[in-house]
C-alpha positions in Angstrom: 0.0 0.0 0.0 1.3 3.5 -0.9 0.8 6.1 1.8 0.5 9.9 1.5 2.3 12.2 3.9 1.9 15.9 4.4 5.2 17.8 5.2 4.6 21.1 6.9 7.9 22.9 6.0 9.8 21.1 3.3 13.0 21.5 5.2 13.2 18.4 7.4 14.3 15.2 5.6 11.5 12.8 5.0 13.2 10.7 2.4 13.0 7.6 4.5 9.2 7.6 4.3 7.8 5.2 1.7 5.0 6.9 -0.2 4.0 10.3 -1.7 5.3 13.3 0.1 3.3 16.5 -0.2 4.7 19.8 1.2 2.0 22.1 2.4 3.4 24.9 4.5 2.0 26.1 7.8 -0.2 29.1 7.3 0.2 32.6 8.9 -2.1 34.1 11.5 -2.7 37.6 10.2 -6.2 36.9 8.9 -7.2 35.2 12.1 -6.3 38.1 14.4 -7.5 40.7 12.0 -10.8 38.8 11.9 -11.0 39.2 15.7 -10.8 43.0 15.1 -7.4 43.1 16.9 -4.6 45.5 15.9 -2.0 43.4 14.1 0.3 46.2 13.0 2.7 46.5 15.9 3.6 49.5 18.0 6.4 49.2 20.6 5.6 49.8 24.3 8.5 47.9 25.9 11.4 48.2 23.5 13.9 46.3 25.7 11.7 43.2 26.3 12.6 39.7 25.3 9.7 37.3 25.2 9.0 33.6 25.3 5.3 32.8 24.9 3.1 29.8 24.2 2.7 26.4 25.9 5.6 25.7 28.3 7.0 22.2 27.9 10.4 20.7 29.1 11.7 20.4 25.6 11.2 24.1 25.0 14.1 24.9 27.4 12.7 27.9 29.2 15.2 27.3 32.0 18.0 27.6 29.4 16.6 30.9 28.2 16.5 32.3 31.8 20.1 31.2 32.4 21.3 32.8 29.2 19.3 36.0 29.9 20.8 36.3 33.4 24.3 36.5 31.9 23.4 39.7 30.0 24.6 42.8 31.8 21.9 45.3 31.0 19.7 46.5 33.8 17.1 47.9 31.3 16.6 44.6 29.6 13.5 42.5 30.5 12.6 38.9 30.0 8.9 37.9 29.9 7.7 34.3 30.0 4.0 33.9 29.3 2.0 30.8 28.6 0.2 27.8 29.9 2.1 25.1 31.9 0.7 21.8 33.3 4.0 20.4 34.7 4.1 21.5 38.4 7.8 20.4 38.8 8.9 22.5 35.8 6.7 25.4 36.9 8.5 25.3 40.3 11.9 25.2 38.7 11.1 28.2 36.4 9.6 30.2 39.3 12.8 29.6 41.3 15.1 30.5 38.4 13.1 33.7 37.7 13.2 34.8 41.3 17.0 35.1 41.0 16.7 38.1 38.7 14.2 40.9 39.1 14.3 41.6 35.3 12.4 38.3 34.7 8.6 38.3 34.9 6.3 35.3 34.6 2.7 35.1 33.5 1.6 31.5 33.8 -1.8 30.6 32.2 -3.3 30.1 28.8 -3.4 33.3 26.8 -6.4 34.8 25.1 -6.1 36.2 21.6 -6.0 39.8 23.1 -3.2 38.7 25.5 -1.2 37.0 22.7 -1.3 40.2 20.6 -0.3 42.3 23.5 2.6 40.1 24.6 4.0 39.6 21.1 3.8 43.3 20.1 5.3 44.5 23.4 8.4 42.5 22.7 11.6 43.5 20.8 12.5 39.8 20.2 10.8 36.5 20.7 13.1 33.6 21.5 12.5 29.9 20.9 15.2 28.4 23.0 14.7 24.8 21.8 17.6 22.5 21.2 16.0 21.5 17.8 13.2 22.8 15.7 11.1 20.8 13.2 8.2 23.2 12.8 6.8 26.0 15.0 3.4 27.7 14.9 4.8 30.2 17.5 7.4 31.4 15.1 4.8 32.1 12.4 2.5 33.7 15.0 5.4 36.0 16.1 6.1 37.0 12.4 2.3 37.5 11.8 2.3 40.0 14.6 5.5 41.8 13.5 8.1 40.6 16.0 11.5 39.2 15.0 12.5 35.7 16.3 15.5 33.9 17.4 15.6 30.1 16.5 17.9 27.2 16.9 20.1 26.8 13.8 19.2 24.1 11.3 17.3 23.3 8.1 14.0 24.9 9.3 15.7 28.1 10.4 17.7 28.3 7.2 14.5 27.9 5.1 12.8 30.7 7.2 15.8 33.0 6.6 15.5 32.4 2.9 11.8 33.0 3.0 11.6 36.0 5.3 15.1 37.4 5.6 17.7 37.7 8.3 16.2 40.9 9.6 13.3 38.8 10.9 15.0 35.5 11.6 18.1 35.1 13.8 19.7 31.8 14.6 21.8 30.3 17.4 23.8 27.1 17.7 22.4 25.3 20.8 22.8 25.7 23.7 21.4 29.3 23.7 23.9 31.9 24.9 23.7 35.5 26.0 25.7 36.5 23.0 23.1 35.0 20.6 20.4 37.0 22.4 22.3 40.2 22.2 23.2 39.7 18.6 19.5 39.1 17.6 18.1 42.0 19.6 20.7 44.4 18.2 18.9 44.2 14.8 15.9 46.0 16.1 12.4 45.9 14.6 12.2 46.1 10.8 10.1 49.0 9.5 8.4 46.9 6.8 5.8 44.2 7.8 6.5 40.6 7.0 5.5 39.5 3.6 3.8 36.0 3.4 3.8 34.2 0.0 0.7 32.6 -1.4 1.8 29.2 0.0 1.2 30.6 3.5 -2.4 31.7 2.7 -5.1 29.6 4.1 -7.2 29.4 1.0 -4.3 28.0 -0.9 -3.5 25.6 2.0 -7.1 24.4 2.1 -7.1 23.6 -1.6 -3.9 21.7 -1.4 -5.1 19.6 1.5 -8.3 18.9 -0.4 -6.4 17.8 -3.5 -4.2 15.5 -1.5 -7.1 13.8 0.3 -9.2 13.4 -2.9 -6.2 11.9 -4.8 -5.5 9.5 -1.9 -9.2 8.4 -1.8 -9.4 7.9 -5.6 -6.3 5.7 -5.7 -7.8 3.5 -3.0 -11.2 3.3 -4.6 
């Protein structure tokens, strides 16, 4: 039997899979937030803020981010960690680490759409401190709301630099360091909004999924 697979980024090797590989990119979020009548064109309120947001899981390495941030000698710099967390042990470790530096603030809890926009647009840089990256909705959400991102180096980050440019995408070689954060934040906020190609548009994505499913069903009929 021949299987069909949908690849979300086209950057991670899937050659070992036996079957038909269809690359359908993850869509942007601009239409969603605009549809909620939320302001999606950013305006800075906290120009020296670094942000991690989204669901907090062990593999996302928030503790490593706090450690690297604490090595930066800049009293005006802030680190904000905002998002839902279900792991009580990890929550305790993050709380303890943050308590060692008054520049670190925590906002545990699942974010509403309004809170997501506010957190993202108040930040100068959003950091994804993971050790590896295969795909990230948070990265596309950050770009949709006009905030540059720092990602672990690799095929996915390389493809995003090619697509969006190095003014929006910075990379680091894990583990995350204070130098990588400083280098990324020194770029500032680009004046032009992010441009998303047609392959990131949801109408196009919906048609491509439909084509793949119909083709798969017809072959098995």
